[in-house]
C-alpha positions as CSV (number, residue, x, y, z in Angstrom):
1,M,-2.5,122.5,51.2
2,N,-0.5,123.1,54.4
3,R,2.9,124.8,54.5
4,T,4.8,121.5,55.0
5,K,3.3,119.8,51.9
6,I,4.1,122.9,49.7
7,L,7.7,122.9,50.8
8,T,7.9,119.2,50.0
9,V,6.6,119.7,46.5
10,F,9.0,122.5,45.7
11,A,11.9,120.4,47.0
12,L,11.0,117.6,44.7
13,I,10.7,119.9,41.7
14,A,14.1,121.4,42.6
15,V,15.7,117.9,42.7
16,V,14.3,117.0,39.3
17,L,15.5,120.3,37.7
18,L,18.9,119.9,39.3
19,A,19.2,116.3,38.1
20,G,18.4,117.5,34.5
21,C,21.0,120.2,34.6
22,L,23.7,118.0,36.0
23,Q,23.2,115.0,33.7
24,A,26.2,114.6,31.3
25,P,25.5,114.6,27.6
26,T,25.5,111.1,26.0
27,T,28.4,110.5,23.6
28,T,27.8,107.6,21.2
29,Q,30.6,105.7,19.7
30,G,31.3,103.1,17.1
31,R,34.2,100.8,16.2
32,A,36.4,101.8,13.3
33,V,39.0,99.4,11.9
34,F,41.8,100.7,9.5
35,T,43.7,98.2,7.4
36,I,46.5,98.2,4.8
37,K,47.2,95.8,2.0
38,D,48.8,95.7,-1.5
39,A,47.6,94.8,-5.0
40,A,50.9,95.1,-6.8
41,A,51.7,93.2,-10.0
42,D,55.1,91.6,-10.5
43,M,57.9,94.0,-9.3
44,G,60.9,92.4,-11.1
45,T,64.0,92.6,-9.0
46,V,62.3,94.5,-6.2
47,S,61.8,92.1,-3.3
48,S,60.5,94.5,-0.6
49,I,58.9,97.9,-0.2
50,K,58.7,98.9,3.5
51,V,56.4,101.8,4.2
52,T,56.4,103.5,7.5
53,I,53.1,105.1,8.5
54,D,53.5,107.7,11.3
55,S,49.8,108.5,11.9
56,V,46.3,107.9,10.7
57,Q,43.6,110.6,10.9
58,V,40.0,111.2,9.9
59,H,38.2,114.5,9.4
60,N,34.7,116.0,9.4
61,A,33.4,119.5,9.7
62,T,32.3,119.0,13.3
63,E,35.3,117.3,14.8
64,G,38.1,118.6,12.5
65,W,41.1,116.2,12.3
66,V,40.9,113.3,14.7
67,T,44.0,111.2,15.3
68,V,43.2,107.5,15.0
69,S,46.8,106.3,15.5
70,S,50.1,108.2,16.2
71,T,52.5,105.3,16.7
72,P,54.8,104.8,13.7
73,Q,54.3,101.4,12.1
74,T,56.2,99.8,9.2
75,Y,54.6,97.5,6.6
76,D,56.2,95.5,3.8
77,L,53.8,95.9,0.9
78,L,55.2,93.1,-1.1
79,K,55.0,90.7,1.8
80,L,51.3,91.6,2.2
81,K,50.9,90.9,-1.5
82,T,52.7,87.6,-1.4
83,E,50.7,86.4,1.6
84,G,47.4,87.8,0.3
85,S,46.8,89.5,3.7
86,Q,45.8,92.9,5.1
87,A,47.4,94.3,8.2
88,L,46.0,96.4,11.0
89,L,46.6,100.1,11.0
90,A,44.2,100.9,13.9
91,D,41.2,99.4,15.7
92,V,39.6,102.3,17.7
93,S,36.4,103.7,19.0
94,L,35.3,106.9,17.1
95,K,32.5,109.3,17.8
96,T,29.5,108.4,15.5
97,G,29.0,110.4,12.4
98,T,30.3,110.7,8.9
99,Y,34.0,111.6,8.2
100,Q,34.7,113.0,4.8
101,Q,38.5,112.6,4.7
102,V,41.1,110.1,5.8
103,R,44.8,110.7,6.0
104,L,48.0,108.7,6.2
105,M,51.2,110.4,7.2
106,N,54.1,108.5,5.6
107,S,57.7,109.2,6.8
108,K,59.8,106.7,5.0
109,V,59.7,104.1,2.2
110,V,62.7,101.6,1.9
111,V,63.0,99.6,-1.3
112,T,65.0,96.4,-1.4
113,D,66.4,95.1,-4.7
114,A,69.2,92.9,-5.8
115,S,71.8,95.6,-4.8
116,G,70.4,96.2,-1.3
117,D,68.2,98.7,0.5
118,H,67.4,102.2,-0.9
119,E,65.3,104.9,0.6
120,A,62.8,106.2,-1.9
121,K,62.0,109.8,-2.5
122,L,58.4,110.9,-1.6
123,P,56.7,113.7,-3.4
124,S,54.8,114.2,-0.1
125,G,54.5,112.3,3.1
126,D,50.9,113.5,3.5
127,L,48.4,111.1,1.7
128,K,45.0,112.8,2.2
129,I,42.0,111.2,0.5
130,V,38.4,112.5,0.2
131,G,36.2,109.5,1.0
132,E,33.2,108.8,3.2
133,L,33.7,106.8,6.4
134,T,30.4,106.5,8.4
135,V,30.7,105.4,12.0
136,N,27.5,104.0,13.6
137,T,26.7,103.1,17.2
138,S,27.5,99.5,18.3
139,S,28.7,98.5,14.9
140,T,32.0,98.3,13.0
141,S,33.1,100.5,10.1
142,T,36.3,99.9,8.1
143,A,38.8,101.8,5.9
144,T,41.1,99.8,3.8
145,F,44.1,101.4,2.0
146,D,45.1,99.0,-0.8
147,F,48.4,100.2,-2.2
148,I,49.3,99.4,-5.8
149,A,53.0,99.2,-5.4
150,D,53.9,98.7,-9.1
151,E,52.1,101.9,-10.1
152,S,53.5,103.8,-7.1
153,L,57.2,103.0,-7.5
154,H,59.3,104.8,-10.1
155,V,63.0,104.7,-11.0
156,T,65.1,107.7,-12.2
157,G,67.6,107.4,-15.0
158,N,70.4,106.9,-12.4
159,G,68.6,104.3,-10.4
160,E,67.1,106.3,-7.6
161,Y,63.6,105.3,-6.4
162,I,60.6,107.6,-6.2
163,F,57.4,106.4,-4.3
164,A,54.3,108.4,-5.3
165,P,51.4,106.4,-3.7
166,V,48.6,105.0,-5.9
167,V,46.0,103.6,-3.5
168,K,42.5,102.2,-3.7
169,L,40.4,103.3,-0.7
170,E,37.4,101.2,0.3
171,T,35.3,102.1,3.3
172,R,32.4,100.1,4.7
173,E,29.8,100.4,7.5
174,N,28.2,97.6,9.5
175,A,31.0,95.2,8.6
176,D,32.1,92.0,10.2
177,V,35.8,92.2,11.1
178,D,38.0,89.3,12.3
179,V,41.4,90.5,13.7
180,S,43.2,87.2,14.1
181,S,46.5,89.1,14.5
182,K,47.9,92.5,13.6
183,A,49.2,91.0,10.4
184,N,46.0,89.2,9.5
185,V,42.7,91.0,9.4
186,K,39.6,89.8,7.5
187,I,36.6,92.0,6.5
188,N,33.3,90.5,5.5
189,R,29.9,91.9,4.5
190,G,28.9,95.5,5.3
191,T,27.8,98.3,3.0
192,I,30.5,99.9,0.8
193,K,30.4,103.6,1.2
194,T,33.6,104.6,-0.8
195,N,35.5,102.7,-3.5
196,I,38.0,104.9,-5.3
197,K,41.5,104.9,-6.7
198,V,43.7,107.9,-6.1
199,G,47.3,108.8,-6.9
200,M,49.9,111.4,-6.3
201,D,51.9,113.5,-8.8
202,I,55.5,114.8,-8.6
203,D,54.3,117.9,-6.6
204,G,52.5,115.8,-4.0
205,N,49.0,116.6,-5.3
206,I,46.5,113.8,-4.7
207,G,43.2,112.8,-6.3
208,V,41.3,110.6,-8.7
209,G,43.0,110.5,-12.1
210,I,46.3,111.9,-10.7
211,N,49.5,109.8,-10.9
212,I,52.9,109.7,-12.5
213,S,52.9,107.8,-15.8
214,K,55.2,104.9,-16.0
215,D,56.6,106.4,-19.2
216,T,57.6,109.6,-17.5
217,K,61.4,110.2,-17.3
218,L,62.2,111.4,-13.7
219,S,65.1,112.9,-11.9
220,I,65.8,114.1,-8.3
221,E,67.5,117.4,-8.1
222,G,68.1,118.6,-4.6
223,E,64.8,118.0,-2.7
224,K,62.7,118.2,-5.8
225,I,61.4,115.5,-8.2
226,K,61.5,116.7,-11.8
227,T,60.3,115.3,-15.1
228,G,62.8,114.7,-17.8
229,G,63.3,112.5,-20.7
230,L,63.0,113.3,-24.4
231,G,60.6,112.6,-27.2
232,R,60.9,113.0,-30.9
233,A,59.2,116.0,-32.6
234,V,58.9,116.3,-36.4
235,F,58.0,119.7,-38.0
236,I,56.7,119.7,-41.5
237,I,55.7,122.3,-44.2
238,K,53.4,121.7,-47.1
239,D,51.0,123.7,-49.3
240,A,47.3,123.3,-50.1
241,A,47.0,126.3,-52.5
242,A,44.4,126.4,-55.3
243,D,45.3,127.7,-58.8
244,M,47.6,130.7,-58.5
245,G,47.2,132.0,-62.1
246,T,50.4,133.5,-63.5
247,V,52.3,132.9,-60.2
248,S,54.6,129.9,-60.7
249,S,56.6,130.0,-57.4
250,V,56.2,131.3,-53.9
251,K,59.5,130.7,-52.0
252,V,59.2,131.2,-48.2
253,T,62.4,131.4,-46.1
254,I,61.8,130.2,-42.5
255,D,64.6,131.4,-40.2
256,S,63.6,129.5,-37.1
257,V,61.0,127.2,-35.5
258,Q,60.1,127.5,-31.8
259,V,57.7,125.9,-29.3
260,H,56.5,127.3,-26.0
261,S,55.3,125.9,-22.7
262,A,54.7,127.5,-19.3
263,A,57.5,125.3,-17.8
264,E,60.1,125.8,-20.5
265,G,59.3,129.1,-22.1
266,W,60.3,129.5,-25.8
267,V,62.5,126.6,-27.0
268,N,64.3,126.7,-30.3
269,V,63.6,123.8,-32.5
270,S,65.5,125.0,-35.5
271,S,67.6,128.2,-36.1
272,T,69.0,127.5,-39.6
273,P,67.2,129.5,-42.3
274,Q,65.6,127.2,-44.9
275,T,63.7,128.1,-48.1
276,Y,60.7,126.2,-49.4
277,D,58.8,126.6,-52.7
278,L,55.2,126.3,-51.6
279,L,53.9,125.8,-55.1
280,K,56.5,123.1,-55.8
281,L,55.3,121.3,-52.7
282,K,51.7,121.6,-54.0
283,T,52.5,120.3,-57.5
284,E,54.5,117.3,-56.1
285,G,51.9,116.6,-53.4
286,S,54.7,116.4,-50.9
287,Q,55.6,117.7,-47.5
288,A,59.1,118.8,-46.5
289,L,61.0,118.7,-43.3
290,L,61.3,121.8,-41.2
291,A,63.0,120.0,-38.2
292,D,63.4,116.5,-36.7
293,V,64.5,117.0,-33.1
294,S,64.4,115.6,-29.6
295,L,62.3,117.7,-27.2
296,K,61.8,117.5,-23.5
297,T,58.6,115.7,-22.8
298,G,55.5,117.7,-21.9
299,T,52.8,119.8,-23.6
300,Y,53.7,122.8,-25.6
301,Q,50.9,125.3,-26.0
302,Q,52.3,127.5,-28.9
303,V,54.3,127.0,-32.0
304,R,56.1,129.7,-33.9
305,L,57.6,130.3,-37.4
306,M,60.0,133.2,-38.0
307,T,59.9,134.1,-41.7
308,S,62.4,136.6,-43.1
309,K,61.5,136.6,-46.8
310,V,58.9,135.5,-49.4
311,V,59.9,135.7,-53.1
312,V,57.1,135.4,-55.6
313,T,57.8,134.5,-59.2
314,D,55.4,135.4,-62.0
315,T,55.7,135.9,-65.8
316,S,57.6,139.2,-65.2
317,G,60.2,137.7,-62.9
318,D,60.9,137.6,-59.1
319,H,59.3,139.9,-56.6
320,E,59.9,140.1,-52.9
321,A,56.5,140.1,-51.1
322,K,55.8,142.4,-48.2
323,L,55.1,140.6,-44.8
324,P,52.7,142.1,-42.2
325,S,55.0,140.3,-39.8
326,G,57.7,137.7,-39.9
327,D,56.4,136.3,-36.7
328,L,53.7,133.6,-37.1
329,K,52.7,132.5,-33.6
330,I,50.0,129.9,-33.3
331,V,48.2,128.6,-30.2
332,G,48.0,124.9,-30.5
333,E,48.8,121.8,-28.4
334,L,51.9,119.8,-29.2
335,T,52.3,116.9,-26.8
336,V,55.7,115.3,-26.7
337,N,55.9,111.8,-25.1
338,A,59.0,109.8,-24.2
339,S,60.1,107.2,-26.8
340,S,57.5,108.3,-29.3
341,T,57.1,110.7,-32.2
342,S,54.9,113.9,-32.2
343,T,54.4,116.0,-35.3
344,A,53.4,119.6,-36.2
345,T,52.4,120.2,-39.8
346,F,52.2,123.8,-41.2
347,D,50.0,123.5,-44.3
348,F,50.2,126.9,-46.0
349,I,47.3,128.0,-48.2
350,A,49.3,130.1,-50.7
351,N,46.3,131.4,-52.7
352,E,44.7,132.8,-49.5
353,S,48.0,134.1,-48.2
354,L,49.1,136.1,-51.3
355,H,47.7,139.5,-52.2
356,V,48.5,142.0,-54.9
357,T,48.3,145.8,-54.5
358,G,46.8,148.1,-57.1
359,N,50.3,148.8,-58.5
360,G,51.3,145.1,-58.7
361,E,53.2,144.7,-55.4
362,Y,52.8,141.4,-53.5
363,I,51.8,141.0,-49.9
364,F,52.1,137.7,-48.1
365,A,50.0,137.4,-45.0
366,P,50.2,133.7,-44.1
367,V,47.0,131.5,-43.9
368,V,48.0,128.2,-42.4
369,K,46.4,125.0,-41.3
370,L,48.2,123.6,-38.2
371,E,47.8,119.9,-37.4
372,T,49.6,118.3,-34.5
373,R,49.7,114.6,-33.6
374,E,51.2,112.5,-30.8
375,N,52.3,108.9,-31.1
376,A,52.6,109.1,-34.8
377,D,54.5,107.0,-37.4
378,V,56.8,109.2,-39.4
379,D,58.9,108.2,-42.5
380,V,61.5,110.7,-43.5
381,S,62.6,109.4,-46.9
382,S,64.3,112.7,-47.6
383,K,64.1,116.3,-46.5
384,E,61.6,116.9,-49.3
385,N,59.6,113.8,-48.7
386,V,58.1,113.1,-45.3
387,K,55.1,110.8,-44.6
388,I,53.0,110.8,-41.5
389,N,50.7,107.9,-40.6
390,R,48.4,107.2,-37.7
391,G,48.8,109.0,-34.3
392,T,46.3,111.0,-32.3
393,I,45.4,114.4,-33.6
394,K,45.7,117.0,-30.8
395,T,45.3,120.3,-32.8
396,N,43.6,120.9,-36.2
397,I,43.0,124.6,-36.8
398,K,43.2,127.2,-39.5
399,V,44.8,130.6,-38.6
400,G,45.6,133.7,-40.6
401,M,47.3,137.1,-40.3
402,D,45.8,140.5,-40.7
403,I,47.6,143.7,-42.1
404,D,48.9,144.5,-38.7
405,G,50.6,141.2,-38.2
406,N,48.1,139.8,-35.7
407,S,47.6,136.0,-36.2
408,G,44.9,133.8,-35.0
409,V,41.8,131.8,-35.9
410,G,39.4,133.8,-38.0
411,L,42.0,136.4,-38.9
412,N,43.0,137.1,-42.5
413,I,42.9,139.6,-45.3
414,S,39.9,139.3,-47.5
415,K,40.7,138.8,-51.2
416,E,38.3,141.7,-52.0
417,T,40.3,144.1,-49.8
418,K,42.1,146.9,-51.8
419,L,45.6,147.1,-50.4
420,S,48.6,149.4,-50.8
421,I,52.1,149.7,-49.4
422,G,53.3,153.1,-48.2
423,G,56.1,154.1,-45.9
424,G,56.9,150.5,-45.2
425,K,53.4,149.8,-44.0
426,I,50.5,147.8,-45.5
427,K,47.4,149.9,-45.8
428,I,43.8,149.4,-46.8
429,G,42.9,151.4,-49.8
430,G,44.5,152.3,-53.1
431,T,43.4,151.7,-56.7
432,S,42.8,148.3,-58.3
């Protein structure tokens, strides 16, 4: 091969290599259509709910957050419902791939009722939903945000509105979309990729199964939404003792009843000392009232009885029993709902609670069955005669107390344990 031909071949190779290096990478795109509609039930006096969406975004690990629309747009949810239509949020080209999250940034909600326009309080303006949106080349994918206005809108006790979105998100790939106008979009066929219902709580958390119950009493204090409202809580004492031999009476004085939650701390239910004869309750097959009160709605995780005195009567007379502790604290769930009745029943088992030392002194270490219910029917005929029917049992446990005053499931003092009292303390040992 002569020198001219060799140079020509190298020149051709160089051109091919250069062309390969300079060729721009191919970016494939697909169409993505975002729509909004409303599936609200009847809204009573509310005639309009105008929601302003500031931006729409999608997210995946490769691209991060991608802005689909950044122009604020206002939609009347109830108008969409009445017309049975869905409106256009965005119609864009997106890089192909799968996006795992979609996001609406919501700046304002205006509610119109018989008295005029009212701006609703939002727990958060950031509605971020985990859901799969797959965008394919030369095809159309869709994401539809179907607001459920009647589940989203709440009213406080003084008539202020709160809008905590409840939304059904449906995404499709390879769909047929007809955009007749911005206010009238029709979606047909396609493969559904996501079909979920999400909600928002008072703190702005979002997810499946999260929402604000319609029964929740709400208030707006400063910039925060707070739960309020009261439910009825009835506290009862009874006794399931077996035969107590020569003991004819066990009178327990309860100084106070308390409940505890993380939000409220310890709450006093009753602070008036009351005395109950456990064996009389047993004989009469009755249960007596400890307290019948209104409590702030919510779930309380502990209940507590403060006992100051136990007097035991036998054939030789009255004897004050020694208590390992006057503080009986029980972990158990008491759920208080608005406009309903919850109950907590302390069923003492006197024969397992009462012990005798070798020299005839009494020790009372409570063994109690705690049962709590929500949405119960309660009949308080008198303080000494309370009947509970129906309701959902939330807690049903048996707890006891050891000689050091510790209380809990599985704790107690065995009937075979030899006990004595010395220096104000209960001790294991002594003569029988």
